[in-house]
C-alpha positions as CSV (number, residue, x, y, z in Angstrom):
1,M,-13.1,6.9,54.6
2,H,-13.8,6.8,51.0
3,F,-11.8,4.3,48.9
4,I,-10.5,7.1,46.5
5,K,-8.9,9.0,49.5
6,R,-7.5,5.7,51.0
7,A,-6.0,4.9,47.5
8,G,-4.3,8.4,47.4
9,L,-2.9,8.1,51.0
10,S,-1.7,4.6,50.1
11,F,0.1,5.9,47.0
12,I,1.9,8.6,49.1
13,H,2.8,6.1,51.8
14,N,4.3,3.7,49.3
15,L,6.0,6.4,47.2
16,K,9.3,4.6,46.8
17,N,7.6,1.3,45.6
18,N,5.4,3.4,43.3
19,I,8.3,5.2,41.7
20,I,9.9,1.8,41.0
21,L,6.7,0.7,39.6
22,I,6.4,3.8,37.4
23,L,10.0,3.2,36.0
24,L,9.2,-0.4,35.3
25,F,6.0,0.5,33.4
26,T,7.5,3.3,31.7
27,V,9.7,0.8,29.9
28,I,6.6,-1.4,29.2
29,A,4.6,1.5,28.0
30,T,7.4,2.6,25.7
31,L,7.6,-0.8,24.0
32,I,3.8,-0.9,23.7
33,L,3.7,2.6,22.1
34,S,6.7,1.6,19.9
35,G,4.9,-1.4,18.6
36,L,1.7,0.5,17.9
37,C,3.7,3.2,16.1
38,I,5.5,0.6,13.9
39,Q,2.2,-1.1,13.1
40,S,0.7,2.3,11.9
41,A,4.0,3.2,10.0
42,S,4.2,-0.2,8.2
43,S,0.6,0.1,7.1
44,Q,1.2,3.5,5.6
45,Q,4.3,2.2,3.9
46,C,2.5,-0.7,2.4
47,L,-0.2,1.8,1.1
48,A,2.5,4.0,-0.3
49,I,4.0,1.0,-2.2
50,R,0.6,0.1,-3.6
51,K,0.1,3.5,-4.8
52,E,3.7,3.6,-6.3
53,L,3.3,0.3,-8.1
54,G,-0.2,1.0,-9.3
55,S,-2.4,-1.9,-10.3
56,E,-1.9,-2.5,-13.9
57,V,-2.5,-6.0,-15.4
58,V,-1.4,-6.6,-19.0
59,V,-3.2,-9.4,-21.0
60,H,-1.2,-10.3,-24.2
61,P,-0.7,-13.5,-26.3
62,A,1.5,-15.9,-24.5
63,A,5.2,-16.1,-25.6
64,T,6.3,-19.0,-27.7
65,K,9.7,-20.1,-29.0
66,E,9.1,-17.9,-32.0
67,G,8.3,-15.0,-29.7
68,I,4.9,-13.3,-29.0
69,A,2.3,-14.1,-31.7
70,G,-1.4,-13.7,-32.0
71,T,-4.0,-11.1,-31.1
72,L,-6.9,-10.7,-28.7
73,P,-10.4,-10.0,-30.1
74,L,-12.1,-6.8,-28.9
75,D,-15.2,-8.6,-27.8
76,D,-13.0,-10.8,-25.4
77,L,-11.2,-7.8,-24.1
78,N,-14.5,-5.9,-23.4
79,K,-15.7,-8.9,-21.5
80,V,-12.7,-8.8,-19.2
81,A,-13.2,-5.0,-18.8
82,K,-16.6,-5.6,-17.3
83,L,-15.2,-7.7,-14.5
84,K,-15.3,-6.6,-10.8
85,H,-12.3,-4.5,-9.7
86,V,-11.5,-3.2,-13.2
87,E,-11.5,0.6,-13.1
88,E,-10.0,1.5,-16.5
89,T,-8.7,-0.1,-19.7
90,N,-6.2,0.7,-22.3
91,Y,-6.2,-1.4,-25.5
92,M,-3.4,-1.4,-28.0
93,M,-2.8,-2.3,-31.7
94,P,0.1,-1.0,-33.8
95,A,0.6,-0.9,-37.6
96,D,2.8,0.7,-40.1
97,V,1.0,3.0,-42.7
98,Q,2.0,5.3,-45.5
99,T,1.9,9.0,-45.4
100,V,-0.3,10.6,-48.0
101,D,-0.2,14.5,-47.6
102,F,2.8,14.7,-45.4
103,K,6.3,13.1,-45.3
104,E,8.3,11.2,-42.7
105,A,10.8,13.3,-41.0
106,A,14.4,13.3,-42.4
107,T,16.0,12.5,-39.1
108,Y,14.0,9.3,-38.9
109,K,14.7,8.3,-42.5
110,K,18.4,8.5,-41.9
111,T,18.4,6.2,-38.8
112,S,15.7,3.7,-40.3
113,G,17.1,3.3,-43.7
114,I,13.5,2.8,-44.9
115,G,12.9,4.7,-48.2
116,A,9.1,4.6,-48.2
117,N,7.3,7.2,-46.2
118,L,6.1,4.9,-43.4
119,V,5.0,5.8,-39.9
120,T,3.9,3.6,-37.0
121,V,0.4,4.2,-35.8
122,Y,-0.8,3.0,-32.4
123,G,-4.5,2.6,-31.8
124,L,-5.2,2.8,-28.1
125,T,-7.6,4.1,-25.6
126,E,-5.6,6.8,-23.6
127,T,-2.2,8.0,-24.6
128,G,-1.6,9.3,-21.1
129,R,-1.5,5.7,-20.0
130,F,0.9,4.6,-22.7
131,N,4.1,3.2,-21.4
132,D,6.4,5.5,-23.4
133,F,4.6,8.5,-22.0
134,T,4.7,7.2,-18.4
135,T,8.3,6.3,-18.6
136,G,9.3,9.7,-20.0
137,N,10.4,8.5,-23.4
138,Y,7.7,10.7,-24.9
139,T,6.7,14.1,-23.5
140,L,3.6,16.0,-24.6
141,T,4.7,19.4,-25.7
142,S,1.4,20.9,-27.3
143,G,-2.2,20.1,-27.2
144,R,-3.7,17.3,-25.2
145,H,-3.6,13.5,-24.7
146,L,-6.2,11.2,-26.4
147,S,-8.9,9.9,-24.0
148,T,-11.9,7.7,-24.1
149,S,-13.8,10.9,-25.4
150,D,-11.9,10.5,-28.6
151,L,-12.8,7.0,-29.5
152,D,-15.5,8.1,-32.0
153,K,-13.3,11.1,-33.3
154,T,-10.5,11.1,-35.9
155,S,-8.0,12.6,-33.5
156,V,-4.3,12.0,-33.7
157,I,-1.2,12.9,-31.6
158,I,2.0,13.2,-33.7
159,D,5.8,13.3,-33.2
160,E,7.3,16.8,-32.8
161,S,9.9,16.1,-35.4
162,L,7.3,15.1,-37.9
163,A,5.3,18.3,-37.1
164,E,8.3,20.5,-37.6
165,Y,9.5,18.8,-40.8
166,N,5.9,19.2,-42.3
167,N,5.2,22.6,-40.6
168,L,2.2,21.1,-38.8
169,K,0.4,22.3,-35.6
170,T,-2.6,21.3,-33.5
171,G,-5.8,21.7,-35.5
172,D,-4.1,20.7,-38.7
173,S,-5.0,17.6,-40.6
174,I,-2.9,14.6,-42.0
175,T,-3.9,11.6,-44.1
176,V,-2.6,8.1,-44.0
177,K,-3.0,5.0,-46.1
178,A,-3.2,1.5,-44.7
179,S,-1.8,-1.6,-46.4
180,N,-5.3,-2.7,-47.2
181,G,-5.7,0.6,-49.3
182,N,-7.9,2.3,-46.7
183,I,-7.3,6.1,-46.5
184,K,-8.1,8.2,-43.5
185,K,-7.9,11.8,-42.4
186,F,-7.1,12.8,-38.9
187,T,-7.0,16.1,-37.0
188,I,-3.9,16.8,-34.9
189,V,-5.0,17.3,-31.2
190,G,-1.6,16.9,-29.6
191,I,2.3,17.0,-30.3
192,Y,4.9,15.1,-28.3
193,K,8.6,15.1,-28.3
194,N,10.5,11.8,-28.7
195,N,13.3,11.6,-26.1
196,D,14.4,8.1,-27.1
197,E,17.1,8.2,-29.9
198,Q,16.7,4.5,-30.5
199,K,13.1,5.0,-32.2
200,E,13.4,4.4,-35.9
201,L,10.0,5.6,-37.2
202,S,7.7,8.4,-36.2
203,A,4.7,7.3,-34.1
204,L,1.1,8.4,-34.5
205,F,-1.3,7.8,-31.8
206,I,-5.1,7.4,-32.8
207,P,-8.2,6.1,-30.9
208,Y,-8.4,2.3,-31.3
209,K,-11.9,2.4,-32.9
210,Q,-10.4,4.6,-35.7
211,M,-7.6,2.1,-36.0
212,M,-10.1,-0.7,-36.5
213,T,-11.8,1.0,-39.4
214,L,-8.4,2.0,-40.9
215,I,-6.8,-1.4,-41.0
216,G,-10.1,-3.3,-41.1
217,K,-9.4,-5.4,-38.0
218,S,-10.6,-5.8,-34.5
219,E,-7.8,-7.8,-33.1
220,F,-5.5,-6.3,-30.5
221,N,-1.8,-7.0,-29.4
222,Y,-2.6,-6.5,-25.8
223,G,-5.0,-4.9,-23.2
224,I,-4.1,-3.1,-20.1
225,F,-6.5,-3.3,-17.1
226,F,-6.2,-1.0,-14.2
227,I,-7.4,-2.8,-11.0
228,D,-8.8,-0.8,-8.0
229,D,-6.1,-2.3,-5.6
230,P,-3.1,-4.6,-6.3
231,L,-4.4,-6.9,-3.6
232,N,-7.3,-7.7,-5.9
233,I,-5.1,-8.8,-8.8
234,D,-5.4,-12.5,-7.9
235,T,-9.2,-12.2,-7.7
236,F,-9.2,-10.6,-11.2
237,R,-7.1,-13.4,-12.6
238,S,-9.5,-15.9,-11.2
239,D,-12.5,-14.0,-12.6
240,V,-10.7,-14.0,-16.1
241,D,-10.4,-17.7,-15.9
242,K,-14.0,-18.1,-15.0
243,L,-14.9,-16.3,-18.3
244,N,-13.5,-19.3,-20.2
245,L,-12.6,-17.2,-23.3
246,S,-10.5,-19.1,-25.9
247,S,-8.3,-16.3,-26.8
248,I,-7.7,-15.2,-23.1
249,K,-7.0,-19.0,-22.2
250,S,-3.8,-18.8,-24.5
251,A,-2.9,-15.4,-23.3
252,Q,-0.5,-14.3,-20.6
253,V,-1.7,-12.2,-17.8
254,D,1.2,-10.1,-16.4
255,A,1.0,-8.0,-13.2
256,Q,3.3,-6.6,-10.6
257,D,1.5,-8.2,-7.6
258,A,4.4,-10.5,-6.9
259,T,6.8,-7.5,-6.9
260,Y,4.4,-5.8,-4.5
261,R,4.6,-8.9,-2.2
262,R,8.3,-8.9,-2.3
263,L,8.7,-5.0,-1.9
264,A,6.2,-5.0,0.9
265,G,7.2,-8.2,2.5
266,S,9.7,-6.8,4.9
267,V,7.3,-4.0,5.9
268,S,4.5,-6.5,6.5
269,N,6.8,-8.6,8.6
270,M,7.4,-5.5,10.7
271,S,3.6,-5.0,11.2
272,L,3.3,-8.8,12.2
273,I,6.3,-8.7,14.6
274,S,5.2,-5.5,16.2
275,T,1.7,-6.9,16.8
276,I,3.1,-10.0,18.4
277,M,5.5,-7.7,20.5
278,V,2.5,-5.5,21.7
279,I,0.4,-8.6,22.7
280,G,3.4,-10.2,24.4
281,I,4.3,-7.1,26.3
282,I,0.7,-6.5,27.4
283,I,0.5,-10.1,28.7
284,A,3.9,-9.9,30.4
285,G,2.9,-6.6,32.0
286,A,-0.3,-8.0,33.4
287,V,1.5,-11.0,34.8
288,I,4.1,-8.8,36.4
289,L,1.5,-6.5,37.9
290,S,-0.6,-9.4,39.1
291,L,2.4,-10.8,40.9
292,I,3.2,-7.5,42.5
293,L,-0.5,-7.1,43.7
294,I,-0.6,-10.7,45.1
295,L,2.7,-10.1,47.1
296,N,1.2,-6.7,48.1
297,L,-1.9,-8.5,49.5
298,K,0.2,-10.6,51.9
299,G,1.4,-7.5,53.7
300,R,-2.0,-5.8,53.8
301,K,-4.2,-8.7,55.2
302,F,-4.6,-6.8,58.5
303,E,-5.6,-3.6,56.7
304,I,-8.2,-5.6,54.6
305,G,-9.4,-7.4,57.7
306,V,-10.1,-4.1,59.6
307,L,-11.9,-2.7,56.6
308,L,-14.1,-5.7,56.2
309,S,-14.9,-5.8,59.9
310,L,-15.9,-2.1,59.7
311,G,-18.4,-3.0,57.0
312,E,-16.5,-2.0,54.0
313,R,-17.7,-3.8,50.9
314,K,-15.2,-6.2,49.2
315,L,-15.8,-4.6,45.8
316,R,-14.7,-1.2,47.1
317,I,-11.6,-2.6,48.6
318,V,-10.8,-4.2,45.1
319,L,-11.6,-0.8,43.4
320,Q,-9.1,0.9,45.9
321,M,-6.4,-1.6,44.8
322,A,-7.2,-1.1,41.1
323,L,-7.0,2.7,41.6
324,E,-3.6,2.3,43.4
325,V,-2.2,0.4,40.4
326,L,-3.9,2.5,37.7
327,V,-2.4,5.9,38.9
328,P,1.3,4.8,38.5
329,V,0.5,2.9,35.3
330,L,-1.1,6.0,33.7
331,I,1.8,8.2,35.0
332,A,4.3,5.7,33.4
333,F,2.3,5.6,30.1
334,S,2.4,9.4,30.0
335,L,6.2,9.5,30.5
336,S,6.6,7.0,27.6
337,I,5.2,9.5,25.1
338,A,8.5,11.2,25.3
339,T,10.6,8.0,24.8
340,G,8.3,6.2,22.5
341,N,9.0,8.0,19.3
342,I,12.8,7.5,19.6
343,A,12.5,3.9,20.6
344,A,10.0,3.2,17.9
345,Q,12.2,4.5,15.1
346,Q,15.2,2.5,16.3
347,I,13.2,-0.7,16.8
348,G,11.6,-0.2,13.4
349,N,14.9,0.3,11.6
350,M,16.2,-2.7,13.3
351,M,13.2,-4.9,12.4
352,L,13.4,-3.6,8.7
353,G,17.1,-4.5,8.6
354,T,16.6,-8.1,9.7
355,N,13.5,-8.6,7.4
356,Q,14.9,-7.0,4.2
357,P,14.8,-9.0,1.0
358,Q,18.2,-10.1,-0.4
359,S,18.0,-8.4,-3.7
360,S,15.8,-5.7,-5.2
361,A,17.3,-5.2,-8.7
362,S,14.8,-7.3,-10.4
363,D,12.0,-5.7,-8.5
364,S,13.0,-2.3,-9.5
365,E,13.1,-3.3,-13.2
366,A,9.7,-4.9,-12.9
367,V,8.2,-1.7,-11.3
368,Q,9.7,0.6,-14.0
369,S,8.3,-1.7,-16.8
370,F,4.9,-1.1,-15.5
371,T,4.9,2.4,-14.0
372,G,7.9,4.1,-15.5
373,K,9.4,4.7,-12.1
374,T,12.3,3.2,-10.3
375,Y,11.5,1.8,-6.8
376,N,14.6,1.1,-4.7
377,K,15.2,-1.0,-1.7
378,I,13.4,0.3,1.4
379,D,16.0,1.6,3.7
380,N,13.9,3.0,6.4
381,V,10.4,3.5,7.6
382,T,9.5,6.8,9.2
383,V,7.8,6.2,12.6
384,D,5.9,9.0,14.3
385,V,3.8,9.0,17.4
386,T,0.3,10.3,16.7
387,S,-2.8,10.9,18.9
388,Q,-4.2,7.7,17.6
389,E,-1.3,5.6,18.9
390,I,-1.3,7.5,22.2
391,L,-5.1,6.8,22.7
392,Q,-4.5,3.2,22.0
393,M,-1.6,3.0,24.4
394,Y,-3.8,4.5,27.2
395,I,-6.5,2.0,26.4
396,A,-4.0,-0.8,26.6
397,G,-2.7,0.5,30.0
398,I,-6.2,0.7,31.4
399,L,-6.9,-2.8,30.2
400,L,-3.7,-3.9,31.6
401,A,-4.4,-2.4,35.1
402,L,-8.0,-3.9,35.1
403,V,-6.9,-7.4,34.0
404,S,-4.0,-7.5,36.6
405,T,-6.6,-6.8,39.4
406,A,-8.5,-9.9,38.5
407,V,-6.3,-12.2,40.6
408,P,-6.5,-9.9,43.7
409,L,-10.3,-9.7,43.2
410,V,-10.6,-13.4,43.6
411,V,-8.4,-13.5,46.6
412,V,-10.1,-10.6,48.3
413,M,-13.6,-12.0,47.7
414,R,-12.5,-15.1,49.6
415,Y,-11.2,-13.2,52.6
416,N,-13.2,-13.5,56.0
417,P,-12.4,-11.0,58.7
418,K,-12.4,-13.6,61.5
419,D,-10.1,-15.9,59.5
420,I,-7.7,-13.0,58.8
421,F,-7.5,-12.0,62.5
422,A,-7.2,-15.6,63.6
423,K,-4.2,-16.2,61.3
424,I,-2.6,-12.9,62.4
425,E,-2.8,-13.9,66.1
């Protein structure tokens, strides 16, 4: 009789025991599937946190007792910009200049108390990356943002109040005068609305190269470097140190990587715990199944002795036993698909609650200062059962069944028909 047929008959003959085995391994399979789902969900959550935080690193002169003083040379910033992992940059230098052919808006003159027609000019790389635009303090209402394509152009973005007060629109020109006497004309490419009532002067935004020619300096207040992944920020810092630049040595390199580690810490702990849980359950399941098979062997010595005496190969006997185990295991793992999602969500929320950081207020402030978004405490992680986790669970089940048959394999290989019948007699 073929060993597959014998395995089927044995499964039916021991149906009650197999039902118990199926129920036992349904619980085991549910826990394995839950662990795999939590692993996947926590990885996706960490990725979402990285995307939310972004990967901006701000390099600026270090703070002293008198405040932040000093500047950073363009050449040094450009060397940093060429480092590995740097995708984009945004340099910044502000200055107050006088208006020539237009006037400061009356609303600003009332709040500032400054009689002269002064406006603040920011020289930068991209206005779309500027903090006031990303936080929503400024909103572009007409035209476009400045980009790297404007670096060699006399483009400018102006305040909406300034535009209305002087009857200006995109395409018009304005002229400003720097403190060194330099005069420069710019073409309006965009108009923005100032949503922050605390601002005292109108702000103009021009390409940083035009700012250098206007004020006659190539020193910047700070540079923002956008790294390809927050996980590479430490590498970026190390690479900056290796450049051994005098200006950068005395600068402060600020990033939200510590915030990322804190926010993602509870989720990362979930992933680690779930990994340990899956490994532990698989080992425990293999031990339980091996013990069951060993006990089963004691009651089947006569059957094995008969099969061996009839010339059946030992390997085929082991395969029969493996198949007898594999069928209920696979049935149990199939049933766990229905219970796995519910259990995974409950276990995931429980893990998250026990690993949640004590406070997240400072983290939220740190995130907002970099990205303009608030990031609250992680209250839950959505756990879903996908085809990938189901496939991984079945692979784990098959491995569990194969590993558990290793002990019976060794025992059966040592069996001798004569010895078996002699002991029975």
